[in-house]
Residue, then its C-alpha position, 0 to 999 in steps of 0.5 A: v499499500f505504501g508503494v502505491a501511495l508513493l507512486m501516486v505522489v512521485m509520478p505526477s510530481t515528476v511529470f510536472y517537474l519535467l514539464l516545467v523544466c522542458r519549458t526553460e532555455q536550458a532544458s536541464a533537469l538540474s536546473p529548475p525553473w525559478p520562480l515556480p508557477s503559482f497554483r492559480s496559474l495552473w488550476s482551471p475548472q474547465d480543464f479539471a472537468l475535461v479530466l473528470a469527464w475522460l475518467a468517467f467515460q473510461a469508467l463507463l467503458y469498463r462497466l459495459p458488457m463487452g469483451k469476454i470474461t475470463e477466470g483469474s487465478l486460484l484463490r485460498d478458498h479454491s474459487r476464481l474471480q471472474y474478470r471482463i477482458n474489454g481493453f481492446y474494445a474500450m480502445l476502439v470505442t475510444a478511437l471512434m469517439v475521438g474520430a467522430g469528435l474530429a469529424g464534428g470539429l474537436h480540436l485535440s490541440y486543446i489537450y496540448d494548449h491547456l493540459l501539458 
């Protein structure tokens, strides 16, 4: 549990640090940009809502009854849990949704401009 909690803090912090460093003139991991940007300049309710919508969409795809069901490894009580293998179908639905969005005028550059 400690390792998972540590990863949940270290990985986003590392990505954030590398994004900040890459925007500097030197682009060196050993020379952090000073002063660091304020929290207000990093926060956008619209972008937060977009990330939550993306997570909700992926959770919905996880819950959809598509893909085959397979059994997991043997448990202590000699039973097996069942898992739905639907990652490929979720990827296809996501690709179709992105394609439909692009056909409808969705600009994927928004992700680069606002979230990175």
